[in-house]
C-alpha positions as CSV (number, residue, x, y, z in Angstrom):
1,M,-216.5,0.4,154.6
2,S,-213.5,-1.9,153.6
3,S,-210.1,-0.2,154.1
4,P,-206.9,-0.4,151.8
5,H,-204.5,-1.8,155.0
6,D,-206.9,-4.7,155.9
7,C,-206.3,-7.8,154.7
8,R,-209.8,-9.4,154.7
9,P,-211.3,-10.9,151.0
10,P,-212.7,-8.0,148.3
11,D,-216.4,-8.0,148.5
12,P,-217.5,-10.6,145.9
13,T,-218.6,-9.9,142.9
14,P,-222.1,-8.6,143.0
15,S,-224.3,-11.3,142.0
16,P,-226.9,-11.5,139.2
17,E,-229.6,-12.2,141.7
18,I,-232.8,-10.4,141.3
19,L,-232.9,-7.2,143.3
20,D,-236.6,-5.7,142.0
21,S,-239.5,-5.3,144.5
22,V,-242.1,-7.6,144.9
23,P,-245.5,-6.4,145.5
24,L,-246.0,-6.3,149.3
25,P,-249.1,-7.4,151.0
26,D,-252.3,-4.1,150.8
27,L,-252.4,-4.5,155.0
28,P,-248.5,-4.2,156.9
29,A,-247.9,-7.8,158.1
30,Q,-244.4,-9.9,158.3
31,T,-243.1,-11.1,154.9
32,A,-239.9,-12.2,153.7
33,Q,-239.2,-8.4,152.4
34,M,-240.4,-6.9,155.6
35,P,-239.9,-9.6,159.0
36,M,-241.3,-6.7,161.2
37,P,-238.6,-6.6,164.5
38,G,-240.7,-4.3,166.2
39,G,-243.6,-7.1,166.4
40,Q,-247.0,-5.9,166.9
41,E,-246.9,-2.6,167.7
42,Q,-245.1,-2.0,164.5
43,I,-247.3,-3.5,162.3
44,E,-250.2,-1.4,163.8
45,L,-247.9,1.7,163.6
46,I,-247.6,1.2,159.4
47,K,-251.2,0.7,159.5
48,L,-252.0,4.0,161.0
49,C,-249.6,5.8,158.3
50,E,-251.2,3.7,155.0
51,E,-254.7,4.3,155.9
52,S,-255.2,7.7,157.9
53,Y,-255.0,10.9,155.0
54,S,-253.8,13.3,158.2
55,L,-251.2,13.5,161.1
56,Y,-254.4,13.5,163.6
57,P,-254.1,9.9,164.1
58,M,-250.7,9.9,164.9
59,C,-250.7,12.4,167.4
60,L,-253.2,10.7,168.8
61,E,-250.9,7.7,168.9
62,L,-248.2,9.8,170.1
63,Q,-250.0,9.5,173.7
64,K,-250.2,5.8,173.6
65,L,-246.5,5.0,172.4
66,A,-245.3,7.3,175.9
67,D,-247.5,5.1,177.8
68,D,-245.9,2.0,176.0
69,M,-242.6,3.3,176.6
70,E,-242.8,3.6,180.5
71,Q,-245.1,0.1,181.3
72,N,-242.2,-1.7,178.7
73,Q,-240.9,-4.3,181.3
74,E,-237.7,-4.6,179.4
75,L,-236.7,-1.0,179.3
76,S,-237.6,-1.3,183.4
77,D,-235.5,-4.6,184.3
78,N,-232.8,-3.1,182.1
79,E,-232.8,0.4,184.0
80,F,-233.4,2.3,181.0
81,A,-234.6,5.9,180.9
82,V,-237.1,6.7,179.2
83,L,-238.8,9.8,182.3
84,E,-237.8,12.8,180.1
85,T,-239.1,11.3,176.7
86,V,-242.5,9.9,178.2
87,K,-243.2,13.4,179.9
88,A,-242.7,15.6,176.5
89,L,-244.7,13.1,174.9
90,R,-247.4,13.7,177.2
91,K,-250.7,15.6,176.4
92,Q,-249.6,18.6,178.7
93,R,-246.5,19.1,176.3
94,G,-247.5,17.0,173.3
95,W,-248.4,20.1,171.4
96,Q,-244.4,20.6,170.7
97,M,-244.7,17.2,169.3
98,H,-247.0,17.7,167.1
99,K,-246.2,21.4,165.4
100,L,-243.0,19.0,165.1
101,L,-244.5,16.3,163.6
102,H,-246.4,18.2,160.7
103,S,-243.4,19.6,159.6
104,M,-241.5,16.2,158.3
105,P,-242.7,15.4,155.2
106,R,-245.2,12.0,155.2
107,G,-243.2,9.7,153.3
108,I,-240.4,10.2,155.4
109,I,-242.4,9.7,158.5
110,Q,-243.6,6.4,157.1
111,S,-239.8,5.5,156.0
112,I,-239.1,5.8,159.7
113,V,-241.7,4.0,161.1
114,Q,-241.2,1.0,158.7
115,G,-237.3,1.3,159.4
116,T,-237.3,1.4,155.6
117,V,-235.2,4.8,155.3
118,A,-231.5,3.1,153.5
119,F,-234.4,1.2,150.9
120,D,-236.7,4.2,150.7
121,Y,-233.5,6.8,149.8
122,V,-232.0,4.6,147.5
123,N,-235.0,4.2,145.6
124,R,-236.1,7.6,145.8
125,N,-239.4,6.2,147.4
126,G,-240.9,9.6,148.8
127,T,-239.7,13.3,149.3
128,W,-236.4,13.7,151.0
129,L,-234.3,16.0,152.4
130,S,-231.3,17.1,151.4
131,T,-228.4,16.9,153.0
132,P,-226.6,20.7,154.2
133,G,-223.7,21.8,152.3
134,L,-220.7,23.6,153.1
135,A,-221.9,26.7,152.2
136,D,-225.0,26.2,153.9
137,G,-223.1,26.3,157.5
138,P,-224.6,24.6,160.6
139,V,-228.0,23.7,160.4
140,P,-230.1,22.2,163.2
141,G,-232.4,19.1,162.9
142,V,-232.6,15.2,163.5
143,Y,-231.2,12.4,161.2
144,V,-231.5,9.1,161.0
145,V,-229.2,6.1,159.9
146,G,-230.5,3.0,157.7
147,L,-228.1,0.4,156.6
148,S,-228.2,-1.5,152.8
149,R,-225.7,-3.2,151.4
150,T,-223.3,-2.4,148.9
151,D,-224.3,-2.7,145.2
152,K,-228.0,-4.2,146.4
153,R,-229.8,-1.0,145.5
154,G,-230.7,0.0,148.5
155,W,-231.8,-3.8,149.9
156,F,-230.4,-4.9,153.1
157,L,-229.1,-8.4,154.6
158,N,-231.1,-11.6,153.8
159,I,-231.6,-14.6,156.0
160,K,-228.5,-16.1,155.7
161,E,-226.4,-13.4,155.4
162,M,-228.2,-12.4,158.7
163,R,-227.5,-15.4,160.5
164,A,-223.4,-14.9,159.6
165,L,-224.1,-11.4,161.3
166,V,-225.4,-12.8,164.3
167,K,-222.0,-15.1,164.7
168,G,-219.6,-12.8,164.3
169,I,-221.6,-10.7,166.9
170,K,-221.6,-13.8,169.3
171,R,-218.3,-14.3,168.8
172,Y,-217.3,-10.9,169.7
173,M,-218.7,-10.5,173.0
174,A,-217.1,-14.1,173.9
175,G,-213.8,-12.5,172.7
176,Y,-214.7,-9.3,174.8
177,K,-215.3,-11.8,178.1
178,A,-212.1,-13.9,177.4
179,I,-209.6,-10.1,177.0
180,S,-211.6,-8.9,180.5
181,K,-210.7,-12.5,181.7
182,H,-207.4,-12.1,181.0
183,I,-206.9,-8.7,182.2
184,S,-208.6,-9.5,185.7
185,S,-205.1,-11.9,185.9
186,V,-203.0,-9.3,184.5
187,N,-204.1,-6.7,187.3
188,A,-204.0,-9.6,189.8
189,G,-200.2,-10.2,188.9
190,A,-201.3,-13.9,187.6
191,V,-199.8,-13.7,184.2
192,S,-198.4,-10.9,182.2
193,V,-200.1,-9.1,179.0
194,G,-200.3,-10.9,176.1
195,N,-199.8,-14.2,177.6
196,L,-202.1,-16.5,176.8
197,A,-201.2,-19.6,177.6
198,A,-204.4,-20.4,179.7
199,F,-206.9,-20.0,176.9
200,S,-208.5,-22.7,175.3
201,L,-208.1,-23.0,171.7
202,Q,-211.9,-21.2,171.0
203,E,-210.8,-18.6,173.7
204,R,-207.6,-17.9,171.4
205,D,-209.7,-17.9,168.1
206,D,-212.2,-15.4,169.4
207,V,-210.1,-12.7,170.9
208,Q,-208.2,-13.1,167.4
209,F,-211.5,-12.2,165.9
210,V,-211.6,-8.9,167.8
211,A,-208.9,-8.2,167.1
212,L,-209.7,-8.7,163.0
213,V,-212.6,-6.8,163.0
214,D,-210.9,-4.0,165.5
215,R,-208.4,-3.8,162.3
216,E,-205.7,-4.5,164.7
217,A,-204.4,-7.9,163.9
218,N,-201.7,-7.8,166.7
219,K,-203.9,-6.0,169.5
220,F,-203.5,-8.7,172.1
221,K,-200.4,-10.3,171.5
222,L,-197.2,-9.9,173.5
223,G,-195.3,-6.7,173.8
224,H,-198.3,-4.7,173.4
225,P,-200.0,-2.6,176.1
226,T,-203.0,-4.0,177.5
227,A,-206.0,-2.8,175.6
228,L,-209.7,-3.8,175.2
229,P,-212.1,-4.4,172.4
230,K,-213.0,-1.4,170.5
231,W,-216.9,-1.9,170.6
232,I,-217.3,-3.5,173.8
233,T,-215.1,-1.7,176.7
234,K,-217.0,-2.8,180.0
235,D,-219.6,-5.6,181.1
236,E,-222.3,-3.3,181.6
237,E,-222.6,-3.0,177.7
238,L,-223.2,-6.7,177.2
239,P,-227.1,-6.2,178.0
240,R,-227.4,-3.7,175.0
241,F,-225.6,-5.8,172.8
242,E,-227.6,-9.1,173.7
243,A,-230.7,-6.8,172.6
244,L,-229.0,-6.5,169.6
245,L,-228.9,-9.7,168.9
246,R,-232.4,-10.8,169.7
247,T,-233.6,-7.7,167.3
248,Y,-231.4,-9.2,164.6
249,E,-232.5,-13.4,165.9
250,R,-236.4,-11.6,165.4
251,M,-234.9,-11.0,161.4
252,C,-234.2,-13.9,160.8
253,D,-237.3,-16.0,160.3
254,E,-237.3,-19.0,158.3
255,S,-241.3,-19.3,157.9
256,L,-241.2,-16.1,156.4
257,D,-238.2,-17.4,153.5
258,P,-237.2,-21.2,153.4
259,T,-235.3,-20.2,150.5
260,E,-233.1,-17.8,153.2
261,Q,-232.2,-15.8,149.9
262,V,-235.0,-12.8,150.1
263,R,-233.6,-9.8,151.0
264,M,-235.1,-7.5,153.7
265,R,-236.3,-3.9,152.6
266,Q,-236.2,-3.1,156.5
267,S,-232.5,-2.4,159.0
268,P,-232.5,-1.1,162.3
269,L,-232.0,2.5,162.9
270,Y,-230.0,4.8,164.4
271,V,-231.8,8.3,165.5
272,G,-229.7,11.1,166.0
273,C,-229.6,15.6,166.6
274,S,-226.7,18.0,166.1
275,K,-226.4,21.6,165.6
276,D,-225.0,21.1,162.8
277,L,-226.1,18.3,160.1
278,R,-223.6,18.3,157.6
279,S,-220.6,17.7,159.6
280,R,-222.5,15.1,161.9
281,T,-223.9,12.8,159.2
282,M,-220.2,13.1,157.6
283,H,-219.5,10.4,160.3
284,Y,-220.9,7.5,158.5
285,G,-219.4,8.3,155.4
286,R,-215.9,7.7,156.7
287,D,-213.5,4.3,157.0
288,S,-212.8,4.8,161.1
289,L,-216.3,5.1,161.9
290,H,-215.1,7.3,164.7
291,G,-217.7,8.9,167.0
292,V,-220.3,5.9,165.2
293,N,-222.6,4.6,167.7
294,R,-220.9,1.0,169.1
295,Y,-223.7,-1.1,168.3
296,L,-224.4,0.2,164.8
297,G,-220.6,0.3,164.2
298,L,-219.9,-2.9,165.4
299,T,-222.9,-4.6,163.4
300,I,-221.1,-2.5,160.0
301,E,-217.3,-3.8,160.7
302,I,-218.8,-7.7,161.9
303,L,-220.3,-8.0,158.1
304,A,-217.4,-6.2,156.4
305,Q,-214.8,-9.0,158.2
306,A,-217.6,-11.3,156.3
307,S,-217.0,-9.7,153.5
308,L,-220.9,-8.4,153.7
309,S,-220.0,-4.8,153.5
310,V,-223.1,-2.2,153.9
311,V,-223.6,1.3,153.5
312,A,-224.7,3.7,156.1
313,H,-227.1,6.2,155.2
314,A,-227.7,9.5,157.4
315,R,-230.3,11.3,156.5
316,P,-232.1,14.3,157.4
317,V,-235.4,14.2,158.6
318,L,-236.2,17.0,160.4
319,L,-235.0,20.8,160.7
320,I,-236.2,22.6,164.1
321,W,-236.5,26.9,163.6
322,E,-236.5,27.0,167.4
323,K,-233.8,26.2,169.7
324,H,-236.1,24.3,172.4
325,Q,-237.1,22.3,169.6
326,L,-233.6,20.3,169.4
327,P,-233.7,17.7,172.0
328,I,-238.0,16.6,171.9
329,A,-237.5,16.8,168.0
330,E,-235.0,13.7,168.8
331,Q,-237.5,12.2,171.2
332,L,-240.1,12.5,168.6
333,V,-238.5,10.8,165.9
334,T,-236.8,8.2,168.0
335,T,-240.4,7.2,169.5
336,I,-242.0,6.7,166.4
337,A,-239.1,5.0,165.1
338,G,-238.8,2.4,168.0
339,S,-234.6,2.7,167.7
340,L,-234.0,2.3,171.2
341,I,-231.7,-0.8,171.6
342,Y,-234.1,-2.5,173.9
343,Q,-237.0,-2.0,170.8
344,H,-235.6,-3.0,167.6
345,G,-232.9,0.3,166.3
346,F,-229.6,1.1,167.6
347,N,-229.8,3.5,170.1
348,S,-228.7,3.0,173.2
349,I,-229.4,5.8,175.8
350,E,-232.5,8.1,175.9
351,S,-232.6,10.7,173.1
352,G,-232.7,14.2,174.1
353,G,-229.8,14.6,175.6
354,T,-228.3,17.1,173.5
355,G,-229.6,20.5,174.8
356,A,-230.6,23.8,173.0
357,Y,-227.7,25.6,174.7
358,T,-225.3,24.1,172.1
359,I,-227.1,26.3,169.6
360,T,-226.0,29.8,169.8
361,S,-227.0,31.3,166.4
362,D,-230.1,32.0,165.5
363,V,-229.1,32.3,161.7
364,H,-229.4,29.2,160.8
365,L,-233.1,28.8,163.1
366,A,-234.6,31.9,160.7
367,S,-233.0,29.9,157.8
368,N,-234.7,26.6,158.7
369,A,-238.5,28.6,159.6
370,R,-238.4,29.8,155.8
371,M,-237.5,26.2,154.4
372,I,-240.0,24.6,156.4
373,M,-242.9,27.6,156.1
374,S,-242.2,29.2,152.9
375,V,-240.1,26.4,150.2
376,Q,-241.5,23.4,151.1
377,D,-245.4,22.6,151.4
378,D,-244.9,19.6,153.5
379,M,-246.2,21.6,156.6
380,R,-248.8,23.6,154.9
381,K,-251.0,20.3,153.5
382,N,-250.1,18.4,157.0
383,V,-251.6,21.1,158.8
384,R,-254.7,21.9,156.3
385,D,-255.5,17.6,156.2
386,T,-255.3,18.0,159.9
387,L,-257.5,20.9,160.3
388,Q,-260.1,19.0,158.2
389,D,-260.0,16.1,159.5
390,L,-260.9,17.4,162.7
391,E,-263.5,19.6,161.2
392,G,-264.9,16.1,159.9
393,R,-264.6,14.7,162.9
394,E,-266.5,17.4,165.2
395,Q,-269.1,17.0,162.7
396,F,-269.6,13.6,163.3
397,L,-269.6,13.7,166.9
398,L,-272.1,16.3,167.0
399,K,-274.3,14.6,164.5
400,L,-274.0,11.4,166.6
401,N,-274.8,13.4,169.9
402,R,-278.0,14.9,168.1
403,I,-278.4,11.1,167.2
404,K,-278.7,10.1,170.8
405,E,-281.0,12.7,171.8
406,E,-283.0,11.2,169.8
407,V,-283.0,7.9,170.5
408,A,-283.8,9.0,173.9
409,E,-286.6,10.4,173.0
410,I,-287.8,7.5,171.0
411,T,-286.8,5.5,174.2
412,E,-289.0,7.4,176.5
413,T,-292.2,7.3,174.0
414,M,-291.7,3.2,174.0
415,E,-291.4,3.1,177.6
416,A,-295.0,5.4,177.4
417,C,-296.5,3.1,175.1
418,L,-295.2,-0.1,177.0
419,T,-296.8,1.3,180.3
420,K,-300.3,1.4,178.4
421,V,-299.8,-1.9,177.1
422,R,-299.2,-3.4,180.2
423,G,-302.4,-2.0,181.6
424,F,-304.3,-4.2,178.5
425,P,-305.9,-7.1,179.2
426,D,-304.5,-10.2,179.1
427,D,-305.4,-11.1,175.4
428,P,-303.5,-12.5,172.6
429,R,-304.8,-10.1,170.2
430,W,-302.4,-7.4,171.7
431,N,-298.8,-9.3,171.3
432,H,-298.4,-8.0,167.8
433,I,-298.1,-4.7,169.3
434,L,-295.6,-5.8,171.5
435,D,-293.9,-8.3,168.5
436,E,-293.6,-4.7,166.4
437,M,-292.4,-2.7,169.0
438,N,-289.3,-5.4,169.2
439,E,-288.4,-5.3,165.7
440,I,-288.6,-1.1,166.4
441,A,-285.7,-1.8,169.1
442,E,-283.6,-4.3,167.3
443,R,-283.2,-1.5,163.8
444,M,-282.5,1.5,166.9
445,E,-279.8,-1.0,168.0
446,K,-278.5,-1.7,165.0
447,R,-278.7,2.2,163.6
448,L,-276.5,3.2,167.0
449,E,-274.3,0.4,166.0
450,E,-273.2,1.2,162.7
451,R,-272.4,5.1,163.5
452,K,-270.3,3.6,166.5
453,E,-268.9,1.1,164.4
454,A,-268.3,4.5,161.4
455,L,-267.0,6.8,164.5
456,R,-264.4,3.6,165.5
457,Q,-263.5,3.6,161.9
458,A,-262.8,7.3,161.9
459,G,-260.3,7.0,163.9
460,D,-261.2,7.3,167.4
461,G,-261.5,3.7,169.0
462,R,-262.3,4.6,172.6
463,F,-266.1,4.4,172.9
464,D,-267.1,1.3,174.6
465,Q,-269.2,-1.8,172.9
466,P,-273.0,-0.5,174.0
467,A,-275.2,-3.0,175.6
468,P,-277.7,-4.1,173.7
469,V,-281.5,-2.7,173.9
470,K,-283.4,-5.0,176.0
471,K,-286.7,-6.4,173.7
472,A,-290.1,-5.6,175.4
473,G,-291.8,-8.2,177.6
474,E,-292.9,-11.4,175.8
475,S,-296.6,-11.0,176.8
476,A,-298.4,-8.0,178.2
477,G,-298.2,-9.4,181.9
478,K,-294.1,-9.6,181.9
479,E,-292.5,-6.6,183.7
480,P,-290.1,-5.5,180.7
481,S,-286.3,-3.9,182.2
482,K,-286.0,-0.3,181.6
483,A,-282.4,-0.5,181.3
484,T,-281.4,-0.5,177.8
485,G,-278.3,0.3,175.7
486,L,-279.6,3.8,174.9
487,D,-279.7,4.0,178.7
488,N,-275.6,3.9,178.6
489,M,-275.3,6.8,176.3
490,A,-274.7,9.3,179.3
491,G,-271.6,7.7,179.1
492,F,-271.2,7.9,176.0
493,D,-271.9,11.6,176.3
494,I,-268.5,12.6,178.0
495,D,-266.8,10.4,175.5
496,M,-268.3,12.7,173.1
497,D,-267.5,16.1,174.9
498,T,-263.6,15.2,175.6
499,A,-262.9,14.0,172.3
500,L,-264.6,17.3,170.9
501,I,-262.4,19.1,173.8
502,E,-259.1,17.5,172.5
503,Q,-260.1,18.1,168.8
504,G,-260.1,21.4,169.8
505,C,-257.4,22.1,171.5
506,L,-255.4,20.8,169.0
507,K,-256.8,23.2,166.3
508,S,-256.5,25.7,168.2
509,T,-253.1,24.8,168.6
510,L,-251.9,24.4,165.0
511,D,-254.1,27.3,164.1
512,A,-251.6,29.8,166.3
513,G,-248.6,27.6,166.3
514,C,-248.3,27.2,162.5
515,L,-250.9,28.7,160.0
516,P,-249.3,32.7,160.4
517,Y,-246.2,31.2,158.5
518,L,-248.3,30.1,155.7
């Protein structure tokens, strides 16, 4: 992103470093290439994408993501509004999200969740939507911006370069604070504009650094009007820049790469929406960066000042076919990306602020509908995979319910047998009967556990661990307990009914909302 008017040194000649991908672990985990700035939440979401053949588990996960966002202490402490996003993700309105999610290519969803949009696009991993051309007109939808180093085949920074970025942002923030203090003195009549005599040497250096990053070397000198830094303009923005710093610092984990030379696939993401994807995404290919998110913009400019230029890859990821979908589509992508500034991305305000009223024509919505429902095969495949998953889960739950009924009958028979055994005279000759009944109880418990574990692995882990089946008394005279793990199946039955209802609602929603187009 260098300018012909810059006095900065050019980027060094591309190094002969090896840029071939090293295979990632079978299970998602923190590595040098994937430092996981989103922590365990990001790892779990990636695992969900990799292990599920349908999008149904992701639909269920949206509810949990809404809960996590609502309970996020950092968002609350910084008064960062997420109410509209949480409401849009809730069950009552979540089916709109489900339709939009099913219209997206699976590979794009995974790249967004992983934070590897730039790397995957450059390396042609998955199917990507094309950027609309001039002849396509104003195509509405959602886009995502990821970063990669120039001439590094989609790779982002290594730890050494990330440290330079962190240092640069800290200097820029220090420069802003010095300038802000100077402007306060000017407004109080204590000094004239550009008179930095009261500044320490470090403050002067920081102010000059801000001027260089802003590409205006004389910006704060005598004779020039009072000016603020380009990327930080008020104190209220500082906590958000500090949050961005924490994201970058989490990516500087020496334990993952003691050499500090391994490049990362992941970069923070910015999510936006527009009624005209072509014109909006063009902003990220210009020198001026005018109108670009300020946290993303500062990152690009700090790296350019350090001769570590990057490319901003702005990729369309979701097309809408109804006007009201524009804000909730942005909320959906922002949620699965974790792209809020207090999570691990660049978005500094709640998504969904661009309303449906901005779209004034239905022509391009109809064009998007044809593209999604007919030309591309992603929605057709995603819906059918989900319906197949739902049918399989429904059959499994019904079988489990039948097993519960069978086990209840066996339990009743065992209790009747125990009652009769208790009436026998106390004689060692009857003890083997009690032993056999204990073995039966253990087999029943094991069988029930196996089926519940299979259900949890199928993607629904809401069922509580059952209490163990109680064994019969050690002697004929001991009163055995009637409270067995099988008796706890009453609550388990309610959970199964709830699951069937939820799955039936999603199935009917997808049938009604998507299949007529397929």
